Every structure is written in structure tokens, then in C-alpha cells.
C-alpha positions as CSV (number, residue, x, y, z in Angstrom):
1,M,79.9,-20.5,127.0
2,K,80.4,-19.2,123.4
3,I,81.1,-15.8,123.4
4,H,80.8,-13.8,120.1
5,I,82.3,-10.6,119.9
6,I,82.3,-8.4,116.6
7,G,84.3,-5.5,116.4
8,G,88.0,-5.9,116.5
9,G,88.8,-2.4,117.7
10,N,90.3,-1.4,121.1
11,L,87.0,-2.5,123.5
12,G,86.4,-5.4,121.6
13,V,90.2,-7.0,121.9
14,A,90.4,-5.7,125.6
15,I,86.8,-7.6,126.3
16,T,88.5,-10.7,124.3
17,I,91.7,-10.7,125.8
18,G,90.0,-10.5,129.4
19,I,87.7,-13.1,128.6
20,S,90.4,-15.2,127.6
21,K,92.8,-14.6,130.8
22,Y,90.2,-14.1,133.6
23,S,86.9,-16.0,132.8
24,K,87.7,-19.6,133.0
25,G,85.9,-22.4,130.3
26,N,84.9,-19.9,127.9
27,Q,85.0,-20.3,124.3
28,V,85.6,-16.8,122.7
29,T,85.5,-15.9,118.7
30,I,85.9,-12.2,117.8
31,T,85.4,-10.7,114.0
32,R,87.0,-7.8,112.1
33,R,87.0,-7.1,108.8
34,N,91.0,-6.6,108.5
35,I,92.0,-9.3,110.5
36,E,95.8,-8.7,110.2
37,S,96.2,-6.9,113.1
38,I,94.2,-9.2,115.4
39,K,95.8,-12.3,114.3
40,Y,98.0,-12.5,117.4
41,L,94.9,-13.1,119.4
42,E,94.8,-16.9,118.1
43,S,98.3,-18.1,120.2
44,D,95.7,-17.6,123.1
45,D,93.3,-20.2,121.3
46,I,90.7,-17.5,120.4
47,T,88.6,-17.7,117.1
48,V,90.0,-15.0,114.8
49,S,87.7,-14.3,111.6
50,H,87.0,-11.5,108.7
51,N,83.1,-13.1,109.0
52,N,80.6,-11.5,111.4
53,T,78.0,-14.6,111.3
54,N,81.1,-17.3,111.9
55,D,79.3,-20.2,114.4
56,I,77.5,-17.0,115.2
57,D,74.1,-19.0,115.7
58,Q,76.3,-21.7,117.9
59,A,76.9,-18.1,120.5
60,D,75.6,-17.9,123.9
61,I,76.1,-14.3,124.4
62,I,76.8,-12.3,121.5
63,I,78.8,-9.0,122.1
64,L,78.8,-5.9,119.7
65,A,81.4,-3.9,120.2
66,I,81.3,-1.5,117.2
67,K,80.6,2.2,116.4
68,P,77.0,3.5,116.0
69,Y,76.9,4.2,112.4
70,Q,78.1,-0.1,112.1
71,V,74.9,-1.3,113.7
72,D,72.4,-1.2,111.0
73,T,74.8,-3.0,108.4
74,V,75.8,-5.6,110.9
75,L,72.3,-6.5,112.6
76,E,71.1,-7.1,108.9
77,E,74.5,-9.4,108.4
78,I,73.7,-11.3,111.7
79,L,70.0,-11.5,112.2
80,P,69.0,-13.9,109.8
81,A,71.5,-16.5,111.0
82,I,70.6,-15.8,114.9
83,K,67.3,-16.8,116.9
84,N,66.9,-15.8,120.5
85,K,70.2,-15.3,121.2
86,I,71.5,-12.9,124.1
87,I,73.1,-9.4,122.9
88,A,75.2,-7.4,124.9
89,S,76.0,-4.0,123.4
90,A,78.6,-2.0,124.0
91,V,77.7,0.5,121.2
92,S,77.5,4.3,122.9
93,G,74.4,6.2,122.8
94,L,72.5,3.5,121.4
95,S,69.3,2.7,124.4
96,I,67.8,-1.0,124.6
97,E,64.4,0.1,123.0
98,T,66.3,1.3,120.3
99,L,68.7,-2.0,119.9
100,Q,65.5,-4.1,120.2
101,E,63.3,-2.6,117.7
102,K,65.8,-3.2,115.1
103,A,66.9,-6.7,117.0
104,G,63.3,-7.8,117.0
105,K,61.8,-9.0,119.8
106,N,62.9,-12.6,120.2
107,H,66.1,-11.7,121.4
108,T,67.3,-10.4,124.8
109,I,68.9,-7.2,124.7
110,I,71.7,-6.2,127.3
111,H,73.3,-2.9,127.4
112,I,76.7,-3.1,128.5
113,M,79.5,-0.4,128.9
114,P,82.8,-1.6,129.9
115,N,86.0,0.0,129.3
116,I,89.5,-0.8,127.7
117,A,90.9,-1.6,131.4
118,A,89.0,-5.5,131.2
119,R,92.1,-6.4,129.3
120,F,93.5,-6.6,132.6
121,G,90.3,-7.5,134.5
122,E,90.2,-4.4,135.7
123,S,87.4,-2.9,134.2
124,A,85.0,-0.7,135.5
125,T,81.7,-2.0,133.5
126,C,77.8,-0.9,133.5
127,I,75.1,-2.7,132.9
128,S,71.4,-2.2,132.5
129,Y,68.6,-4.5,131.3
130,L,64.4,-4.7,131.3
131,E,63.3,-6.4,134.3
132,K,62.0,-9.3,132.0
133,D,65.5,-9.9,131.1
134,K,66.6,-10.4,134.6
135,E,67.6,-14.2,134.8
136,H,69.3,-13.7,131.4
137,A,71.2,-10.7,131.9
138,K,73.0,-13.1,135.3
139,K,75.2,-14.2,132.5
140,V,76.3,-11.1,131.4
141,I,77.0,-9.9,135.0
142,S,78.7,-12.6,135.7
143,L,81.2,-13.0,132.6
144,F,81.5,-9.2,133.1
145,N,82.7,-9.6,137.3
146,D,85.3,-11.7,136.4
147,L,86.4,-8.6,133.9
148,G,86.8,-6.2,137.0
149,T,83.7,-4.8,138.8
150,V,80.3,-4.6,137.6
151,S,77.6,-1.8,138.2
152,I,73.8,-2.0,137.8
153,I,72.4,1.1,136.8
154,D,69.2,2.7,135.1
155,E,69.6,2.8,131.2
156,K,68.8,6.6,131.5
157,L,72.1,6.5,133.1
158,M,74.1,4.8,130.5
159,D,75.5,7.7,128.5
160,A,76.9,8.9,131.7
161,A,78.4,5.9,132.4
162,T,79.8,5.7,129.1
163,V,81.1,9.3,130.5
164,L,82.6,8.5,134.2
165,G,83.6,4.8,133.2
166,A,84.9,4.6,129.6
167,C,86.0,8.4,129.1
168,G,87.4,8.4,132.5
169,T,90.1,5.8,131.5
170,A,91.6,8.3,129.5
171,Y,90.9,11.7,131.9
172,A,92.9,8.9,134.8
173,L,95.2,8.7,132.4
174,R,96.1,12.2,131.9
175,Y,96.4,12.7,135.3
176,I,98.8,10.2,135.3
177,R,100.7,11.7,132.1
178,A,100.7,15.4,134.2
179,S,102.1,13.7,138.1
180,M,104.9,12.0,135.7
181,Q,105.9,15.3,133.8
182,A,105.8,16.8,136.9
183,G,108.0,13.9,138.6
184,I,110.5,14.8,135.2
185,E,110.7,18.5,136.4
186,I,111.4,18.0,140.0
187,G,114.3,15.1,139.3
188,F,112.8,12.0,138.3
189,D,113.8,10.3,135.0
190,A,110.8,9.6,132.9
191,Q,110.8,5.3,134.0
192,T,110.5,6.4,137.5
193,A,108.4,9.1,137.4
194,L,105.8,7.4,135.5
195,A,106.2,4.3,137.4
196,I,105.4,6.2,140.7
197,A,102.7,8.1,139.3
198,S,101.0,5.3,138.3
199,Q,101.6,2.9,141.5
200,T,100.2,5.8,143.7
201,A,97.1,6.2,141.4
202,K,96.6,2.7,141.5
203,G,97.1,3.0,145.3
204,A,94.6,6.0,145.6
205,A,92.1,3.8,143.8
206,T,92.6,0.9,145.7
207,M,91.9,2.4,149.2
208,A,88.7,3.9,147.4
209,L,87.6,0.5,146.5
210,E,88.5,-1.0,149.6
211,E,87.2,1.3,152.3
212,K,84.2,2.5,150.7
213,I,84.4,5.9,152.4
214,H,84.5,9.3,150.9
215,P,87.8,10.1,149.0
216,E,88.4,13.4,151.2
217,Q,88.5,11.2,154.5
218,L,91.3,9.5,152.7
219,I,93.1,12.6,151.7
220,D,92.5,13.5,155.1
221,R,94.7,10.8,156.2
222,V,97.5,12.3,154.0
223,T,97.5,16.0,154.6
224,T,98.9,17.8,157.8
225,P,98.7,21.4,159.2
226,Q,101.4,23.5,157.2
227,G,102.4,20.4,155.1
228,C,103.3,19.7,152.0
229,T,100.2,18.0,150.6
230,I,97.6,20.4,151.7
231,V,99.4,23.7,149.6
232,G,99.8,21.3,146.9
233,L,96.0,20.4,146.6
234,N,95.1,23.9,147.4
235,E,97.1,25.5,144.7
236,M,95.5,22.9,142.5
237,E,92.1,24.0,143.7
238,H,93.0,27.9,143.0
239,Q,93.9,26.6,139.1
240,G,90.8,24.9,138.6
241,F,91.7,21.5,138.9
242,S,88.2,20.0,140.0
243,S,86.2,22.5,138.4
244,S,88.1,21.2,135.0
245,L,87.9,18.1,135.8
246,I,83.6,18.4,136.0
247,K,83.2,20.6,133.5
248,G,85.1,17.7,130.8
249,I,82.9,15.2,132.0
250,K,79.8,17.5,131.4
251,T,80.8,18.3,128.2
252,S,81.7,15.0,127.1
253,L,78.1,13.7,128.1
254,N,76.7,16.7,126.3
255,K,78.6,15.6,123.1
256,I,77.1,12.0,123.4
257,K,73.4,13.2,123.7
258,G,74.1,15.7,120.7
């Protein structure tokens, strides 16, 4: 397929690189007003342009990886150049209904929420769509399945998906950073502490994904009576580890909902 990505920020670039690396046989164009920072993508046979309408009429899927305040300007620019397109929107806080009204009924709107781990084929992408657009949505689902995992969710949960799957990347990295800092305090050099903390987090996530059981059951495997793991876990809970994370996620959601 021909994929046209509008928005050369962190998310747009991550999706672009992910498609280039992990989804075979696709041609990718990415646009950004100031293209100097993404010119390096051309070395991977990716078309880079400052013009949002560059060959957009040839695209099979148009991905909007832009900020909410940019939507009206971008649509005003591209709509005269396209007909009957699949538009996959990664714009936070913008519903399918609202974007459909702005874009017109002759375009198919698919709501996507990937994260920047798409760059490494590890995105947790959430997708919603109207039932009438199910066949068109399959193309988008297939594309993002190549970039990690895909969860099909109700449109009403897309704001929550933004927090859990996109903002959640920062939350997970903050855990890794804290674990790294603790590692340094107990004797490791920074690079070794980072390597151990990162791989341990990756291993734990892999266990959860592969075994598909409640995390507490996996925790039980490494907690022994009067052991060092359980006392550490209990101290974290006394200091509000779980409750602070839950509160942070809910606060982020409240911010999106305004």
C-alpha cells in the first residue's frame, strides 16, 4: 500500500520508521513543514516532503499524526486533493464523529492510537471504527499489527487508550529510570543499571503478554515467605506506588477530557 503520513513529529516518525522496517511492501511518504530534521529518513527509501498534498491522491491510507489545533488547517489543505480515502487519525481528543463531520461523508475515518514504540515494532495500538467501515478498517489493523499489538476498542474508550497506551510509555520509562537510579545507589554503574532495569521490565512485560494471566500470579513466582522481594513490594505499597500510578493515569485522562 501507499501510506501518506501527515506530521513529522515523534509519533509520525515512529510510525514511519516502523512501517519501513516491519511492514513489507509499502511505500511511505511523511510530511513536515520543516523537513530538515527528518531528511535522514530518505536513506530508507521514505519520501519526505514539506507539502502535505504531495502525491496524496495516490495514497491508500492517510495517517494524521498532528496536534488537535492543526486539524482544521490540514484538512482545508488536503480535502480538495482527495476522494474516498481511508483517513486514520492519531489525533488525541478528536472523535470519529467530529472528524467525519469535518472531512465529509465520502471518506472513511478510522481512529488509531499507537505509541512511539512503533519505531521498534512494539507499539500497543488501539483502534476504533464504525461498523460500516469494518472492511476498510482491516487494512489499518493489518498495518499496525506489523508494528506491535492491536486492540479493537469502543470509540468511547479512545481517550483512555491515549493515557494507558501512549502516555503509559512515559510512565513505564519513569519506572525504569527510578529502578536505574536505585541500581546506581546499590553499587552498579549507570549503563549496567540501565541495562538490567530495562531488560527486567521487558522480560516482565513479555511474561504478562505470553502467559495472559493476572500479574499478581506472576509476582507470586518471585515472592517467597520472609524474602527480599516481598519486603520491597510492601515498602513500595506503603509509599503509595500503586495508588500514585493510578492517580497519575486518571489525572492524565481528566486533562484530555478537559
